[in-house]
ROKE-112622 format. One line per field, with one value per residue (C-alpha): residue in one letter; y, x, z. Coordinates in nm, 4 decimals. Example, Ala and Ser with C-alpha at 12.3 -4.5 7.8 and 13.67 -1.06 7.14 Angstrom:
2
r = c(A  S)
y = c(-0.4500  -0.1060)
x = c(1.2300  1.3670)
z = c(0.7800  0.7140)
This chain:
264
r = c(M  D  A  H  R  I  G  V  I  S  D  T  H  G  L  L  R  Q  E  A  A  E  I  L  K  S  C  E  I  I  L  H  A  G  D  I  G  K  P  E  I  L  E  R  L  R  E  I  T  D  T  Y  A  V  L  G  N  V  D  Q  N  C  A  E  L  F  R  T  S  I  K  G  R  S  E  K  L  P  E  E  L  E  I  E  L  F  G  F  R  I  Y  M  I  H  D  K  K  Q  I  R  K  N  L  S  G  I  D  I  V  I  Y  G  H  S  H  K  Y  E  E  A  G  Q  G  S  I  T  W  L  N  P  G  S  C  G  P  K  R  F  R  M  P  V  T  M  M  I  L  T  L  Y  P  A  L  H  R  L  E  T  E  K  I  D  C  L  S  I  S  Y  E  R  G  Q  E  T  F  G  E  K  S  C  S  V  R  T  D  R  V  R  S  V  M  T  S  S  S  E  E  D  V  K  I  P  E  Q  D  M  Y  R  V  I  R  E  I  M  K  G  I  D  A  G  R  K  I  A  D  I  A  A  R  N  H  I  D  E  R  F  A  E  Q  V  C  R  M  Y  V  T  H  P  G  V  D  V  D  G  I  L  D  R  L  E  R  K  N  L)
y = c(-1.5458  -1.5680  -1.4672  -1.4052  -1.1870  -1.2977  -1.0967  -1.3160  -1.1668  -1.2844  -1.1715  -0.8229  -0.8180  -0.5372  -0.3211  -0.2952  -0.0766  0.1717  0.0370  -0.3129  -0.1935  -0.0076  -0.3152  -0.5361  -0.3102  -0.4540  -0.8108  -1.0200  -1.2094  -1.1721  -1.4656  -1.3987  -1.6721  -1.5737  -1.3590  -1.0958  -0.9138  -0.7166  -0.7887  -0.4439  -0.5602  -0.8333  -0.5846  -0.3477  -0.6287  -0.7332  -0.3761  -0.4092  -0.7466  -1.1028  -1.2270  -1.5745  -1.6048  -1.8482  -1.7905  -1.7517  -1.8200  -1.4493  -1.4600  -1.7550  -1.5439  -1.3558  -1.6145  -1.5374  -1.1902  -1.3200  -1.4455  -1.5335  -1.5972  -1.9545  -2.0303  -1.7516  -1.8554  -1.6530  -1.8797  -1.8411  -1.8278  -2.1729  -2.2687  -2.4361  -2.3871  -2.5651  -2.3752  -2.3974  -2.0879  -2.0912  -2.4634  -2.4645  -2.6407  -2.4202  -2.5202  -2.2465  -2.2698  -2.0327  -2.2611  -2.5195  -2.7432  -2.8001  -2.9010  -3.2207  -3.5124  -3.5792  -3.3114  -3.5255  -3.3145  -2.9877  -2.7606  -2.4777  -2.4577  -2.1083  -2.0433  -1.7739  -1.7538  -1.7307  -1.3749  -1.5072  -1.5013  -1.8489  -2.0235  -2.3949  -2.6846  -3.0329  -3.2842  -3.1368  -2.8913  -2.5307  -2.4012  -2.0265  -1.7968  -1.4247  -1.3156  -1.0428  -0.7134  -0.5906  -0.4128  -0.4324  -0.6989  -0.6488  -0.6435  -0.8746  -0.7318  -0.6374  -0.8412  -0.9668  -1.1735  -1.1507  -1.4930  -1.5020  -1.8083  -1.9164  -2.1749  -2.2697  -2.3767  -2.4724  -2.2552  -2.0005  -1.7124  -1.5435  -1.1923  -1.0826  -0.7296  -0.5335  -0.3047  -0.0543  0.0465  -0.0262  0.0672  -0.0299  -0.0576  0.1821  0.2197  0.5982  0.7387  1.1057  1.2999  1.6625  1.8069  1.5567  1.1969  0.9036  0.5690  0.2563  -0.0691  -0.3481  -0.5162  -0.6409  -0.4791  -0.5022  -0.3733  -0.0598  -0.0115  -0.2198  -0.1588  -0.2550  -0.0423  0.2085  -0.0778  -0.1882  0.1622  0.2541  0.6292  0.7973  0.9928  1.3174  1.2733  1.1840  1.5447  1.6135  1.2879  1.3485  1.7036  1.5678  1.3089  1.5834  1.7875  1.4863  1.4323  1.7976  1.7586  1.4612  1.2001  0.8326  0.6483  0.4447  0.7617  0.9413  0.6432  0.6120  0.9839  0.9763  0.6294  0.5038  0.2056  0.2403  0.1258  0.4226  0.6685  0.5203  0.5657  0.9266  0.9876  0.8518  1.0603  1.3727  1.3406  1.2336  1.5075  1.8419  2.1015  1.8527  1.9502  1.7487  1.7596  1.6348  1.3378  1.2572  1.2613  1.0218  0.7875  0.7769  0.7074  0.4298  0.2485  0.2539)
x = c(0.5364  0.8640  0.7974  1.0296  0.9334  1.0717  1.0400  0.9732  1.0082  1.0652  1.0935  1.2284  1.3722  1.6138  1.3690  1.3557  1.0573  1.0841  0.7590  0.9046  1.2363  1.0620  0.8625  1.1720  1.3426  1.1064  1.2190  1.4946  1.5715  1.4916  1.4298  1.4450  1.3090  1.4953  1.4828  1.6737  1.7661  2.0678  2.3423  2.2793  1.9374  2.0992  2.3501  2.0724  1.8809  2.1908  2.2328  1.8873  1.9387  2.0633  1.9435  1.9166  1.8513  1.8413  1.9000  1.6061  1.5975  1.6539  1.9704  2.1297  2.2925  2.4961  2.5063  2.8735  2.7753  2.5361  2.7460  2.7063  2.9483  2.9426  3.1724  3.4040  3.4107  3.2536  3.0402  2.7730  2.4176  2.2615  1.9658  1.8116  1.8767  1.7812  1.8185  1.6936  1.5468  1.4205  1.3497  1.1824  1.3388  1.2927  1.3554  1.3896  1.3843  1.2701  1.0470  0.8475  0.8404  1.2117  1.1730  1.3524  1.1232  1.2516  1.1274  1.1546  1.1869  1.0954  0.8434  0.8182  0.8797  0.9320  0.9309  0.8513  0.8543  0.4783  0.4440  0.1311  0.0866  0.0111  -0.0304  -0.1032  -0.0717  0.0211  0.0650  0.3117  0.4571  0.3495  0.4021  0.4527  0.4953  0.5190  0.4407  0.6439  0.7378  0.9371  0.8104  0.4355  0.3348  0.0087  -0.2723  -0.1018  -0.0651  0.2725  0.3065  0.5404  0.4911  0.5663  0.6219  0.6054  0.7518  0.6573  0.9219  0.7660  0.4415  0.6066  0.3443  0.3608  0.1521  0.1622  0.0666  0.0119  0.1219  0.0271  0.3245  0.1337  -0.1106  -0.0592  -0.2576  -0.2137  -0.4593  -0.3864  -0.7449  -0.7641  -0.4550  -0.3683  -0.1410  -0.1036  -0.4481  -0.6327  -0.7262  -0.8851  -1.0133  -0.8607  -1.0568  -0.8077  -0.5658  -0.3366  -0.1540  -0.3891  -0.4540  -0.6615  -0.6425  -0.4998  -0.4518  -0.8151  -0.9376  -1.1163  -1.3345  -1.3958  -1.4785  -1.6748  -1.6265  -1.6651  -1.3547  -1.5509  -1.6718  -1.3356  -1.2362  -1.5644  -1.5515  -1.1981  -1.2894  -1.5865  -1.3651  -1.1246  -1.4122  -1.5344  -1.1909  -1.1708  -1.5128  -1.3859  -1.6083  -1.5128  -1.4210  -1.7431  -1.9516  -1.7588  -1.7973  -2.1701  -2.2353  -2.0593  -2.1736  -1.8189  -1.6110  -1.4573  -1.1184  -1.1005  -1.2102  -0.9496  -0.6657  -0.7586  -0.7816  -0.4323  -0.2840  -0.4552  -0.3521  0.0061  0.0780  -0.0083  -0.1157  -0.1916  -0.4835  -0.7186  -0.4793  -0.1975  -0.4048  -0.5124  -0.1496  -0.0533  -0.3396  -0.2288  0.1345  0.0321  -0.1547  0.1090)
z = c(2.2611  2.0711  1.7087  1.4144  1.1191  0.7823  0.4606  0.1567  -0.1924  -0.5469  -0.9072  -0.8419  -1.1953  -1.1132  -0.9162  -0.5377  -0.4648  -0.1798  -0.0321  -0.0204  0.1223  0.4054  0.5049  0.4890  0.7428  1.0033  0.9300  1.0871  0.7675  0.3961  0.1619  -0.2144  -0.4424  -0.7589  -1.0719  -0.8796  -1.1994  -1.0818  -0.8250  -0.6781  -0.5594  -0.3533  -0.2138  -0.1065  0.0609  0.2539  0.3740  0.5314  0.7023  0.6495  0.3121  0.1601  -0.2127  -0.5038  -0.8739  -1.1108  -1.4824  -1.5535  -1.3398  -1.5207  -1.7910  -1.5312  -1.2525  -1.1805  -1.0631  -0.7983  -0.5126  -0.1473  0.1364  0.2662  0.5589  0.4546  0.0884  -0.1899  -0.4070  -0.6722  -0.5487  -0.5634  -0.7799  -0.4766  -0.1082  0.2115  0.5395  0.8959  1.0570  1.4147  1.4063  1.0620  0.7634  0.4573  0.0971  -0.1666  -0.5458  -0.8198  -1.0271  -0.8334  -1.1425  -1.0805  -0.7156  -0.6210  -0.5408  -0.1893  0.0488  0.3583  0.6727  0.4964  0.6699  0.4153  0.0407  -0.1002  -0.4745  -0.7311  -1.1130  -1.1756  -1.0345  -0.8649  -0.4870  -0.3532  -0.0182  0.0031  0.2443  0.1335  0.4121  0.6609  0.4077  0.3550  -0.0001  -0.0425  -0.3410  -0.2512  -0.6069  -0.7748  -0.6103  -0.9104  -1.2236  -1.2728  -1.5235  -1.7106  -1.4498  -1.2041  -0.8516  -0.7084  -0.3907  -0.1229  0.1925  0.5618  0.7155  1.0958  1.2676  1.6200  1.7251  2.0608  1.8894  1.5603  1.3964  1.1186  0.9890  0.6497  0.5489  0.1907  0.1080  -0.2031  -0.2595  -0.4725  -0.2041  0.1623  0.4716  0.8353  1.1188  1.4009  1.5249  1.5012  1.3344  1.3698  1.1338  1.2360  1.2924  1.0698  1.1427  0.9655  1.0849  0.9301  0.9442  0.8830  1.1262  0.8511  0.5644  0.2690  -0.0785  -0.1102  -0.4862  -0.7708  -1.1387  -1.1880  -0.8986  -1.1209  -1.2412  -0.8827  -0.7583  -1.0736  -1.0502  -1.3919  -1.4861  -1.5123  -1.1520  -1.0003  -0.9253  -0.7450  -0.5459  -0.4243  -0.3191  -0.1207  0.0495  0.1530  0.2939  0.4881  0.6389  0.7442  0.9058  1.1075  0.9448  0.9365  0.6187  0.6143  0.6478  0.3728  0.1408  0.2089  0.1562  -0.1814  -0.2890  -0.3396  -0.2331  0.1155  -0.0181  -0.2505  0.0186  0.2529  0.0050  -0.0693  0.3068  0.3606  0.0820  0.2132  0.5762  0.5051  0.2488  0.4130  0.1582  -0.1184  -0.3430  -0.5637  -0.8592  -0.6377  -0.5205  -0.8759  -0.9814  -0.6996  -0.7859  -1.1482  -1.0537  -0.8127  -1.0856  -1.3595)
């Protein structure tokens, strides 16, 4: 089936995370819903693939610096944009409160501004907000979206991605001599800024728990078994597993350091 993978991001506010950039490399097109922050962000996105973007309120003060090429002419980025991709009419704007009233013929509305990931259907229109994948804001997650379009069926699928902690399903993944089982068939969040509350591991026990997870991995146990043996959340065990098997030679202190940096 013919399918087209579109990367949808917003509110980068001058920061293009490496995690987001790597995922965007797998996309045919990038859509940015505003608050870009710096012209360099737009330049980096265009180095990855074709990019469409609109201005956000943060970009208004330097709107002249954000430019696009339209039919050979260099023009300022628009505040709203309507494009057709693979048979889908897409309307983009930063703040949905400023959306024009007439959306006749539009299939998808993409917006940002709130830093909150949203998916909604209203009549024949799908409304999408990828959230913010820029600097972390309070306890809000850092997210982006993959939008997959199926022209033959005129159908779409969305995939929410947490940029701070990403895992992929590969059934049984092997890295060097170690392996770990991963349960999910979609990119999903393993830990967030509030993950310590979710996992409920006392700080004084964290060192011991991580050491036991590492021992379980070396023994070839599955994530579910490791989590059950140590009475911990599978998401936490899975993240430690991934750090351990993808960073040969890492010790407990190294994993603790990575966990702390991921949750800044």
